N, CA, C and O atoms as CSV, one atom per row, in Angstrom:
chain,resi,resn,atom,element,x,y,z
A,1,MET,N,N,11.243,11.038,4.832
A,1,MET,CA,C,10.595,9.664,3.799
A,1,MET,C,C,9.004,9.605,4.950
A,1,MET,O,O,8.903,9.759,6.167
A,2,ILE,N,N,8.136,9.362,4.058
A,2,ILE,CA,C,6.674,8.078,4.279
A,2,ILE,C,C,6.903,6.952,4.771
A,2,ILE,O,O,7.821,6.152,4.592
A,3,THR,N,N,5.417,6.933,5.821
A,3,THR,CA,C,5.567,5.448,5.724
A,3,THR,C,C,4.572,5.511,5.010
A,3,THR,O,O,3.956,6.489,4.589
A,4,ILE,N,N,4.329,3.803,4.796
A,4,ILE,CA,C,3.167,3.118,3.140
A,4,ILE,C,C,1.460,3.651,3.965
A,4,ILE,O,O,0.432,4.245,3.641
A,5,GLU,N,N,1.696,3.382,4.443
A,5,GLU,CA,C,0.106,4.043,6.012
A,5,GLU,C,C,-0.181,5.610,5.652
A,5,GLU,O,O,-1.112,6.407,5.775
A,6,GLU,N,N,0.546,5.602,5.371
A,6,GLU,CA,C,0.701,7.353,5.348
A,6,GLU,C,C,0.865,7.276,3.327
A,6,GLU,O,O,0.287,6.284,3.769
A,7,ALA,N,N,1.027,7.298,1.845
A,7,ALA,CA,C,1.416,6.761,0.872
A,7,ALA,C,C,-0.538,6.325,0.738
A,7,ALA,O,O,-1.299,7.096,0.153
A,8,ILE,N,N,-0.804,5.621,1.085
A,8,ILE,CA,C,-1.976,4.658,1.336
A,8,ILE,C,C,-2.999,5.665,1.371
A,8,ILE,O,O,-4.117,5.707,0.857
A,9,GLU,N,N,-2.416,6.397,2.033
A,9,GLU,CA,C,-4.000,7.722,3.016
A,9,GLU,C,C,-3.884,8.785,2.276
A,9,GLU,O,O,-4.889,9.483,2.138
A,10,HIS,N,N,-2.420,9.237,1.505
A,10,HIS,CA,C,-2.409,9.837,0.512
A,10,HIS,C,C,-2.957,10.001,-0.947
A,10,HIS,O,O,-3.590,11.011,-1.253
A,11,CYS,N,N,-2.723,9.062,-1.786
A,11,CYS,CA,C,-3.793,8.795,-1.871
A,11,CYS,C,C,-5.450,8.206,-2.420
A,11,CYS,O,O,-5.742,7.788,-3.540
A,12,GLU,N,N,-6.266,8.339,-1.317
A,12,GLU,CA,C,-6.903,7.852,-0.951
A,12,GLU,C,C,-7.476,8.759,-1.135
A,12,GLU,O,O,-8.344,8.545,-1.981
A,13,GLU,N,N,-7.465,10.542,-0.489
A,13,GLU,CA,C,-7.170,11.703,-0.922
A,13,GLU,C,C,-7.744,12.489,-1.763
A,13,GLU,O,O,-8.681,13.286,-1.814
A,14,LYS,N,N,-6.479,11.811,-2.771
A,14,LYS,CA,C,-6.745,12.141,-3.691
A,14,LYS,C,C,-6.870,11.448,-4.374
A,14,LYS,O,O,-6.055,11.666,-5.270
A,15,ASN,N,N,-7.463,10.592,-4.589
A,15,ASN,CA,C,-8.982,9.757,-4.865
A,15,ASN,C,C,-9.996,10.437,-6.079
A,15,ASN,O,O,-11.162,10.058,-5.971
A,16,ASN,N,N,-9.821,11.061,-6.831
A,16,ASN,CA,C,-11.535,11.282,-7.396
A,16,ASN,C,C,-11.169,11.398,-8.758
A,16,ASN,O,O,-10.241,10.994,-9.460
A,17,CYS,N,N,-11.997,11.947,-8.880
A,17,CYS,CA,C,-12.687,10.802,-10.935
A,17,CYS,C,C,-12.268,11.749,-12.407
A,17,CYS,O,O,-12.967,11.916,-13.406
A,18,THR,N,N,-10.852,12.285,-12.113
A,18,THR,CA,C,-9.392,12.905,-12.914
A,18,THR,C,C,-8.712,12.065,-13.237
A,18,THR,O,O,-7.928,11.759,-12.337
A,19,GLU,N,N,-8.580,11.363,-14.334
A,19,GLU,CA,C,-6.807,11.333,-14.193
A,19,GLU,C,C,-5.895,11.279,-13.568
A,19,GLU,O,O,-5.232,10.255,-13.731
A,20,CYS,N,N,-5.466,12.117,-12.733
A,20,CYS,CA,C,-4.668,12.037,-11.399
A,20,CYS,C,C,-5.364,11.091,-10.489
A,20,CYS,O,O,-5.140,9.945,-10.098
A,21,GLY,N,N,-6.251,11.945,-10.299
A,21,GLY,CA,C,-7.290,11.161,-8.907
A,21,GLY,C,C,-7.617,9.504,-9.477
A,21,GLY,O,O,-7.722,8.712,-8.540
A,22,LEU,N,N,-7.785,8.903,-10.842
A,22,LEU,CA,C,-7.401,7.573,-11.742
A,22,LEU,C,C,-6.341,6.620,-11.327
A,22,LEU,O,O,-6.304,5.390,-11.284
A,23,GLU,N,N,-5.228,7.843,-10.946
A,23,GLU,CA,C,-4.062,7.559,-11.235
A,23,GLU,C,C,-3.735,6.493,-9.881
A,23,GLU,O,O,-3.539,5.283,-9.776
A,24,HIS,N,N,-3.802,7.835,-8.780
A,24,HIS,CA,C,-3.665,7.432,-7.374
A,24,HIS,C,C,-4.770,6.378,-7.127
A,24,HIS,O,O,-4.448,5.218,-7.386
A,25,TRP,N,N,-5.831,6.564,-6.735
A,25,TRP,CA,C,-6.489,5.355,-6.977
A,25,TRP,C,C,-5.394,4.190,-7.420
A,25,TRP,O,O,-4.693,3.644,-6.569
A,26,GLN,N,N,-5.352,4.020,-8.141
A,26,GLN,CA,C,-4.198,2.868,-8.582
A,26,GLN,C,C,-3.124,2.617,-7.783
A,26,GLN,O,O,-2.852,1.615,-7.121
A,27,LEU,N,N,-2.392,3.921,-7.965
A,27,LEU,CA,C,-1.009,3.205,-7.212
A,27,LEU,C,C,-1.246,3.154,-5.045
A,27,LEU,O,O,-0.446,2.899,-4.145
A,28,GLY,N,N,-2.530,3.486,-5.048
A,28,GLY,CA,C,-3.516,3.818,-3.415
A,28,GLY,C,C,-3.340,1.458,-3.471
A,28,GLY,O,O,-2.562,0.887,-2.707
A,29,ASN,N,N,-4.112,0.778,-4.355
A,29,ASN,CA,C,-4.759,0.482,-4.272
A,29,ASN,C,C,-2.928,-1.255,-4.823
A,29,ASN,O,O,-2.814,-2.471,-4.673
A,30,TRP,N,N,-2.125,-0.199,-5.367
A,30,TRP,CA,C,-0.930,-1.500,-5.422
A,30,TRP,C,C,0.697,-1.417,-3.769
A,30,TRP,O,O,1.777,-1.924,-3.467
A,31,LEU,N,N,-0.402,-0.320,-3.250
A,31,LEU,CA,C,0.493,0.174,-2.469
A,31,LEU,C,C,-0.090,-1.391,-1.164
A,31,LEU,O,O,0.729,-2.112,-0.594
A,32,LYS,N,N,-1.810,-1.535,-0.995
A,32,LYS,CA,C,-2.071,-2.175,-0.221
A,32,LYS,C,C,-1.430,-2.849,-0.417
A,32,LYS,O,O,-0.348,-2.875,0.169
A,33,MET,N,N,-1.843,-3.914,-1.526
A,33,MET,CA,C,-0.999,-4.693,-2.125
A,33,MET,C,C,0.514,-4.724,-1.644
A,33,MET,O,O,0.881,-5.871,-1.392
A,34,LEU,N,N,1.291,-3.939,-1.492
A,34,LEU,CA,C,2.603,-4.683,-1.370
A,34,LEU,C,C,2.472,-4.950,-0.616
A,34,LEU,O,O,2.993,-6.006,-0.261
A,35,LYS,N,N,1.410,-3.980,0.524
A,35,LYS,CA,C,1.791,-4.561,2.107
A,35,LYS,C,C,1.259,-5.115,2.727
A,35,LYS,O,O,1.627,-5.394,3.869
A,36,GLY,N,N,-0.220,-5.625,2.002
A,36,GLY,CA,C,-0.532,-6.966,2.466
A,36,GLY,C,C,0.670,-8.175,2.080
A,36,GLY,O,O,0.805,-9.103,2.877
A,37,MET,N,N,1.506,-8.127,0.867
A,37,MET,CA,C,2.567,-9.613,0.744
A,37,MET,C,C,3.914,-9.150,1.604
A,37,MET,O,O,4.983,-9.739,1.443
A,38,SER,N,N,3.753,-7.968,2.593
A,38,SER,CA,C,5.170,-7.647,2.579
A,38,SER,C,C,4.813,-8.423,4.545
A,38,SER,O,O,5.596,-8.916,5.356
A,39,LYS,N,N,3.520,-8.206,4.600
A,39,LYS,CA,C,3.242,-8.094,6.446
A,39,LYS,C,C,3.608,-10.136,6.057
A,39,LYS,O,O,4.551,-10.798,6.489
A,40,LYS,N,N,2.146,-10.735,4.879
A,40,LYS,CA,C,2.710,-12.379,5.179
A,40,LYS,C,C,4.162,-12.548,4.343
A,40,LYS,O,O,4.205,-11.327,4.194
A,41,ILE,N,N,4.879,-12.814,3.948
A,41,ILE,CA,C,7.106,-12.300,3.865
A,41,ILE,C,C,6.768,-12.494,5.171
A,41,ILE,O,O,6.133,-13.530,5.369
A,42,HIS,N,N,7.064,-11.620,6.396
A,42,HIS,CA,C,7.074,-11.536,7.326
A,42,HIS,C,C,6.532,-12.199,8.675
A,42,HIS,O,O,6.965,-12.086,9.821
A,43,ARG,N,N,5.648,-12.791,8.270
A,43,ARG,CA,C,5.122,-13.642,9.570
A,43,ARG,C,C,5.463,-15.029,8.743
A,43,ARG,O,O,5.486,-15.890,9.621
A,44,ASN,N,N,5.732,-15.643,7.505
A,44,ASN,CA,C,6.427,-17.246,6.879
A,44,ASN,C,C,8.306,-16.843,6.859
A,44,ASN,O,O,9.112,-17.583,6.295
A,45,GLN,N,N,8.725,-15.488,7.624
A,45,GLN,CA,C,10.378,-15.593,7.665
A,45,GLN,C,C,9.761,-15.757,9.481
A,45,GLN,O,O,10.207,-16.848,9.837
A,46,LEU,N,N,8.980,-15.143,10.652
A,46,LEU,CA,C,8.675,-15.353,11.744
A,46,LEU,C,C,8.572,-16.564,12.377
A,46,LEU,O,O,9.216,-16.845,13.387
A,47,ARG,N,N,7.429,-17.637,11.580
A,47,ARG,CA,C,7.786,-19.079,11.275
A,47,ARG,C,C,8.845,-19.576,11.651
A,47,ARG,O,O,9.060,-20.075,12.755
A,48,LYS,N,N,9.771,-19.446,10.524
A,48,LYS,CA,C,11.261,-20.375,10.467
A,48,LYS,C,C,11.978,-20.115,11.394
A,48,LYS,O,O,12.449,-21.089,11.981
A,49,VAL,N,N,12.428,-18.427,12.008
A,49,VAL,CA,C,13.299,-18.070,12.399
A,49,VAL,C,C,12.562,-19.317,14.100
A,49,VAL,O,O,13.490,-19.989,14.549
A,50,VAL,N,N,10.962,-19.596,14.987
A,50,VAL,CA,C,10.059,-19.413,15.711
A,50,VAL,C,C,10.810,-21.086,15.899
A,50,VAL,O,O,10.354,-21.878,16.724
């Protein structure tokens, strides 16, 4: 299993002007959005606990 950071890095490495590369670019963007949302949710949960 890989981490979300490793998946983002993989997408950035495979990002090029081919159709597959463009799909990696899009997937990388979605993963970055997911990572940001996950951090925001985690911070909000911590505030509720404290």
